[in-house]
N, C-alpha and C positions, 0 to 999 in steps of 0.2 A: 493438576488437570491432566486430562488423557494425552493431549498434544504437547504438553511439557512447558506452557507458559507459566511464568512465575509472577507476572504482573500484566495488568492490561489497563491502558489509559485512553480516554477519549480527549482529543485535543481541540480547543475552541479558538477562534480568533478574537479580536477586541470587540467586535459586534455580537459575540455570542453564537456565531455560526460554527458547525463542525467543520474541522479542516483536516483532521487525520485521527488515525487510531495507532496507537503504539503498544508494543508488548515486549517482554523480556523472556529469554529462556536461558538455561544453563548449558553451555557448550564446552567442549574440550578446553576452550580457552578462557573460561569463566562466564559471567553474565554478559549476555550480549542483547543489545536493543535493536528492535526494527521499527520503522514508522511507515505506514500505509497512507496514502493520500485519500481524502474524500473531497472531492472537487465538485460541490453541489452546483457552482455556477456554471461549470462546463456541462453537467447533465442537463441543466435547464436550457442552455444554448441548444443542445442536440434536440431536446423536445420541441422546442420552438423552431428549429430548422426543418424538423421532420413533420411540421404542421400536424402535432398531437392536439387533440382536443384542447381548447383553451382552458377548460376546468382543470387539466392535469399540468398546465404550464404554470405551476406556482413553486416558489422557492421550498415550500413545506413538501410538495410532492417529489421534487427534484432530490430533496434530501432522503427521503425514503426510498427512492430508486437508487441512489448513490449507495445507500447502506446494504441494499439487497444485492447489488452487483458485488460489493465488496464481500458480503458473507458468502455468495455463491463461489467467487473466485478463491477465497480461503478455503472453503470445503473441497474444491477441486484439488488445491495444492496439497491439503491434508490426505486426500486419497492417494496421491502420489507418494507422499511420504510414508504412509501407513503400509504401502505395497513395497516399499523400499526400492522404487524406480528412481529416486532422487534423494539428495540430502537437503536439509533446510537451508544451508547455504547456497545450494544451487537455484533454488526457486526464490529465495529471499534476497540474494546478494545486493540488488539495486537498492533494496529498503533498509539495509543494515546501516545503523547510526555509527558515525565515527566518534572519535574523542571530543570533537569539537562540536558535536550535535548535528551536523550534516548527514545526510546519507551518501552512500557510495555513488549513487546516480547523481546527486548534487555535485559531488567532487568532479565527476566525469564532465557535467554541463559546465563547470567552471574551469575545465581544462587543468585540473590539479591531480588527475589520476591518468598517469601516462600509460597507454596502452599501445604495444607495438603493432605496426601495420602488419597484417597477415596475409597471406596468399589466399586468393580466392579458391574456394573448394568446387 
């Protein structure tokens, strides 16, 4: 594939709702996986909060909106990569899966990723 993905997978919850998209690339350190969230329920909550027309305040529409947002975001990140402004790890680090299946961001939330306090810039 043009962007280097070796595998792409859509993840579903127990009810069959889409909850994420995962992909793997070959890095200098071997095969590395990333998981991007698709939080349809949050998109639906925003549609309702913003008083979007009721016909668009459905789970089905929110899922389409969530996928479109994810697609657009990925395309923007790929443009940064293709122009060599960033590396894959720079833009995808929070979504990188660790050996236990959690993302770096989830480790950070669980206070299992120690980051030193920095000086404000």
